[in-house]
Structures are given as structure tokens and as C-alpha cells.
N, C-alpha and C positions, 0 to 999 in steps of 0.2 A: 500342790495346791489343795484347797479345801474340797471336801465332798459337798454336794449340793445342799443338803440339810444343814451341815456345819457352817457353810458359807452364809446361808440364810439366817441362822442363829447369830452368827458374828455380826452380820449387817444390822439386825434388830438391836443387838447390844450397843453397837456404835451409835445407832439412831437414838436410843433412849438416853445415852450419855450426852449426845449433842443437844437434844431437846431440854434436858435438865440444865445444861449450861446456858441455854437461851431463856431460862425462867419458866419453862413449862412444868406443870405438875402431872406426873404419870398417874393416871387413874386405874388403868387396866392394860393387860397385854394378852394377845392371842385369844381374843373373845371368839368362840366358835358357836355357830348356831346351825344345828342340824347338818344337812349336806350342802347348805347354801354357801358355806365358806367361813372365812376367818378375817377378823379385823386385827391387824398386827399390833397397833398401839392406839390407845385412847388416852388423850391428855386434856388438861385444862390449859387454855391459852393464858399467857401472862397478862395481867392487867396493864393497860397503857398508863405510863407515868406513875405507876403505883409506888415507885421509889420515893416520891415526894412525901415527906412525913405528914403533911396536912391531909393529903388525899388518902393516905393509909388510915388515918384516924377516922375520916369520914366514911370510908368503905367499911371499916370495922363496926362503926356505930349505925350503919344503914342510912346515912344522911345523903348519900349521892343517889339522886333519882335515876332510875333506869339502869343502874349498874349493880347496886347492892342486891345480893340474893340471886343474881343471874350468872350462870356459868357459860363461858364460851368454850364449847367442847370441840376438840379437833380429833378426827379419826385419821390416822396416818398409815398409809400403805407404804411399806418399805420394800424397795427393789434393790437387790445386791448382785454384783457380778465381779468376777476376777478381771482385773485390768492388766493385760499382758503387754500392751503396746499401744501405739497411737491408732486412732480410727475405730471402726467397729460401731456397734449400736449403743445407745444409752439404755440403761436398765429400765427407765420409766417408759420407754417405747413399747414395753410389753403390756401396758395397761390398755386392753382392748375395750371396745364399746360394751361388750357383755360383762367384762370385769367391772367396769364403771357402774353398770346397773346393779350388780351384786353388792358393790361397796355402798351404794346409796341405800339399798334395801337392808343390808346388815346394820348400817348406821341408824336407820329408823327403828329397827328392832331393838337395838341396844338402848336407844333413848326411851323407848316404851317400857322395856323390862326394868329400867332403872328409874322410871318416873321422872325423867328430865324433860318434861313437856314444854317448859318455858325457856329452855336453853337455846341459844343460837348455836349453830354448828356448821362445820365445814369439813371437807375431805382434802387432805394434803398428800402429796407424794414426796417421799424422801428417798433419793437414789444414793446408794453407797457403792463406790468403785474401790475395790481392795487391790493394792499392788503386791507384787511378790515380796518386797522388802518389809511388808507389814503396814506401810503407810496407806492412807485412803483419802479419797475426795468425797465430799457430800454436796448434793444439790437438793435444796428444799424448795419445792414448788407449792406455795400456799393456794388454797381454794382451787386445786387442780381439777376437781371433778364437780361439775355443777348439776343442778336439778334437771333431769331429762324428761320429766312428766308434765 
């Protein structure tokens, strides 16, 4: 089985590949601020219905009010574990109240440092369970951490 850091790195790699397949644009990874902690993945959420050619043209030209020029930023906390059999805990169960507060604070710092003041944002949790045979399961919980202040 994987060592803890190796398992975490594998989970984050699987998570980035999953997000790219879903249309997310990866903006940053492993953003660390002081001793407060780290944000695993920062991504831009895919535009809704952006596959429609007309909407793509309108977005590119800035003709869609309230959408053009605004990024939907998603901060993704990745939790990974080896899955050796049925039962047990879910990796996302390790997101404590204190961890949620840190994720919110780190997200606010990231937005400020990158001058993304007008961006809407959310914190998602992506759980990766890796099996002995190399296969894996992913659970993506959107907007999993809310504003607690």
C-alpha cells in the first residue's frame, strides 16, 4: 500500500484529472499560507451551457450581463484513503469544524492575494478511495463548506 504522503499525492492527481474531465480549469495547486495550512486545488468552475456556440460567442465578447468577466472559483479539499474492504469511515468525515474554518480563511486569503474580489466562490470536498487493484472511487461534494461567520 502507499505511504501517507504518496497516497495524498496520488489522490490529488486523480482529483485534478477528474476535475479536468468535468470541464474545470485548474488555476493552482497546493497553495500554502504561513502555518495556517494549504489549499489542495483551486479551479475555475465550468460555465453552464458554455458548449452552446452562441453563448460562447457572447461570453467571449462580454455581451452576457452578470457572467462575462466573473470567475466562479472553487477551492477543493481532497481527502484520500486506501480502501481495503467494505465499511469503515469516509475520507471526507475527517473535515472537522476547525478544518472548515481554516479552509474558509485560506480561501479568503487566496482571493485577496490574487485580487479576485468580484469572484463568486465555494469550497468543495473531493473524496478519493483507492483500491488495492489500482481502481478508485470518487465522491465530489459541491459547496460542502459554508460561511460560518
